[in-house]
C-alpha positions in Angstrom: -81.5 35.2 100.7 -82.4 38.4 98.9 -83.8 41.4 100.7 -84.8 44.6 98.8 -85.2 48.3 99.8 -86.8 50.6 97.2 -86.8 54.3 97.6 -90.4 55.7 97.2 -89.7 59.4 97.7 -88.5 61.8 100.4 -87.0 59.5 103.0 -89.5 56.6 102.6 -88.4 53.1 101.6 -90.5 50.0 100.9 -88.8 46.7 101.8 -89.4 43.2 100.7 -88.0 40.5 102.9 -86.5 37.3 101.6 -89.7 35.5 102.5 -91.8 37.9 100.5 -93.2 40.2 103.2 -93.3 44.0 102.8 -93.0 46.9 105.1 -92.2 50.6 104.9 -89.7 52.9 106.8 -89.5 56.7 107.0 -87.3 59.3 108.8 -88.5 61.9 111.3 -89.4 65.3 110.0 -86.1 67.0 111.1 -84.2 64.4 109.0 -86.2 65.2 105.9 -88.9 62.5 106.2 -92.6 62.6 107.0 -92.4 60.5 110.1 -95.1 58.2 108.6 -93.4 54.8 109.5 -90.8 53.4 111.8 -87.2 54.3 111.1 -84.7 51.6 110.0 -83.0 51.9 113.5 -86.4 51.3 115.2 -86.8 48.1 113.1 -83.6 46.8 114.7 -85.0 47.1 118.1 -88.4 45.8 117.0 -86.4 42.8 115.5 -84.7 42.3 118.9 -87.8 42.3 121.0 -89.6 40.1 118.5 -86.7 37.7 118.3 -86.4 37.3 122.1 -90.2 37.1 122.4 -90.4 34.2 119.9 -87.6 32.4 121.7 -89.1 32.8 125.2 -92.5 31.7 124.0 -91.0 28.7 122.2 -88.9 27.6 125.1 -91.7 28.0 127.7 -94.0 25.9 125.4 -91.4 23.2 125.2 -91.1 23.3 129.0 -94.9 22.9 129.1 -95.3 26.2 131.0 -98.8 27.8 130.9 -98.0 31.1 129.2 -101.0 33.3 128.8 -99.5 36.5 127.6 -96.1 38.0 126.9 -95.2 41.6 126.1 -91.5 42.6 125.6 -90.6 46.3 125.7 -87.2 48.0 125.1 -85.7 51.2 126.4 -82.7 52.4 124.5 -79.8 54.8 124.4 -77.7 55.7 121.4 -74.2 57.2 120.9 -74.2 60.9 120.3 -71.6 60.6 117.5 -72.0 58.9 114.1 -72.7 56.0 113.5 -75.0 56.6 116.5 -75.1 52.9 117.5 -77.3 51.6 120.4 -75.1 51.7 123.5 -77.7 50.6 126.1 -80.8 48.4 125.7 -83.0 47.5 128.6 -85.6 44.8 127.9 -88.7 44.2 130.1 -90.7 41.1 129.8 -94.3 41.4 131.0 -95.5 37.8 131.5 -98.9 36.4 132.5 -99.5 32.8 133.6 -99.0 30.4 136.5 -95.4 30.0 135.6 -92.4 28.4 137.4 -90.1 31.4 137.9 -87.0 29.3 137.5 -88.1 28.1 134.1 -89.1 31.6 133.1 -85.7 32.9 134.1 -84.0 30.0 132.2 -86.1 30.7 129.0 -85.1 34.4 129.1 -81.5 33.6 129.8 -81.4 31.0 126.9 -82.9 33.5 124.5 -80.5 36.3 125.5 -77.4 34.3 125.7 -77.8 31.6 123.1 -80.7 31.7 120.7 -81.6 35.3 119.8 -79.4 36.3 116.8 -80.5 40.0 117.1 -79.3 40.0 120.7 -76.0 38.5 119.8 -75.4 41.2 117.1 -76.7 44.2 119.0 -74.8 43.0 122.1 -71.5 43.8 120.2 -72.1 47.5 120.7 -74.8 47.8 123.4 -75.0 46.7 127.0 -78.2 44.7 127.1 -79.9 44.2 130.4 -83.3 42.8 131.3 -86.0 42.3 133.9 -89.3 40.6 134.1 -92.6 41.1 135.8 -95.2 38.2 136.2 -98.9 38.8 136.4 -98.5 42.5 137.1 -100.6 45.4 135.7 
């Protein structure tokens, strides 16, 4: 699999994924960038919440649970010293639907402990915790 990052000036890079999709990153202004796109480190967290979201959705679908909506958020903390890895990540699952809570908990647990590759990697340096809310505003 080949991934490409091409510098396009200042602190911006354009990426091409192995599947042919493109996206852009930038750095915040204090780091010399224009703050015009997510940072590479933000992409890691976006990858994590996307990965677990896909897993939970897929698992609930296989369980024939009536999922109506799912939003996953992440709050993070990073080390103060370089390489400034993520040290704490708290995931919150906002779920809508008439779901069996045991099945929802199992889907989240399976994603976080078995299926989500991003969680497995980030969990090597960060404490990952989670909670969920069902049918709440």
